[in-house]
C-alpha positions as CSV (number, residue, x, y, z in Angstrom):
1,M,-0.2,-0.1,0.0
2,P,1.6,3.3,-1.0
3,N,2.4,6.1,1.8
4,I,0.0,9.0,0.9
5,K,1.7,11.1,3.4
6,N,5.3,10.3,1.9
7,N,3.9,11.0,-1.6
8,Q,2.2,14.5,-0.3
9,T,5.8,15.3,1.2
10,S,7.5,14.6,-1.9
11,F,4.9,16.4,-4.0
12,N,5.2,19.5,-1.8
13,E,9.2,19.4,-2.0
14,V,8.7,19.4,-5.7
15,L,6.5,22.5,-5.7
16,T,9.1,24.3,-3.6
17,L,11.8,23.3,-5.8
18,I,9.7,24.8,-8.5
19,H,8.5,27.9,-6.8
20,K,12.3,28.7,-5.7
21,A,13.5,28.5,-9.3
22,K,10.6,30.8,-10.6
23,R,11.7,33.1,-8.1
24,K,15.5,33.1,-9.1
25,A,14.3,33.4,-12.7
26,Y,12.3,36.5,-12.0
27,Q,15.2,38.1,-9.8
28,Q,17.4,37.5,-12.6
29,A,15.1,38.9,-15.2
30,N,14.5,41.9,-13.2
31,T,18.4,42.4,-12.4
32,T,18.9,42.3,-16.2
33,V,16.4,44.9,-17.0
34,M,17.2,47.3,-14.5
35,E,21.0,46.8,-15.7
36,H,19.7,47.6,-19.2
37,Y,18.0,50.8,-18.1
38,W,21.2,51.9,-16.1
39,D,23.4,51.1,-19.2
40,L,20.6,53.3,-21.3
41,G,20.6,56.2,-19.1
42,K,24.4,56.4,-18.6
43,Y,24.5,56.3,-22.4
44,I,22.2,59.3,-22.8
45,S,23.5,61.2,-20.0
46,D,27.1,60.8,-21.4
47,K,25.7,62.0,-24.9
48,T,24.0,64.8,-23.3
49,T,27.3,66.2,-21.8
50,K,29.9,65.3,-24.2
51,E,28.2,65.5,-27.5
52,N,25.8,68.0,-26.9
53,W,22.6,66.1,-27.1
54,G,19.6,67.7,-25.8
55,K,17.1,70.0,-27.4
56,G,17.4,70.2,-30.8
57,V,19.1,66.7,-31.7
58,V,15.9,65.2,-32.6
59,K,12.9,67.3,-33.9
60,P,9.7,67.4,-31.8
61,S,7.1,64.9,-33.9
62,P,3.6,65.9,-33.4
63,L,3.4,62.2,-33.9
64,L,4.9,60.9,-31.2
65,H,3.3,63.8,-28.8
66,P,-0.2,64.8,-30.6
67,N,-1.4,68.1,-29.5
68,P,-5.1,68.1,-30.5
69,L,-4.7,72.2,-31.4
70,T,-2.2,71.3,-34.0
71,I,-3.3,68.0,-35.6
72,K,-4.9,68.7,-39.0
73,H,-7.4,66.4,-40.3
74,H,-7.4,65.6,-43.9
75,T,-10.7,65.0,-45.7
76,K,-11.5,63.7,-49.0
77,G,-12.7,66.1,-51.8
């Protein structure tokens, strides 16, 4: 006759291992994303100070930041 309590304990141990691996994966993914944003911020900061990036480097686009007062609607005819 199988030992149900032992099976439940083994199953719980497997679940614990799965949850532990998931937490580790989430932490590693979060660390990678944070490193990416840190590097991106540093890159932009360096370009701003060393290569005069800033206002005028990229022209503002009404498509990126639409202002309802400046958008012209085209009509047929």
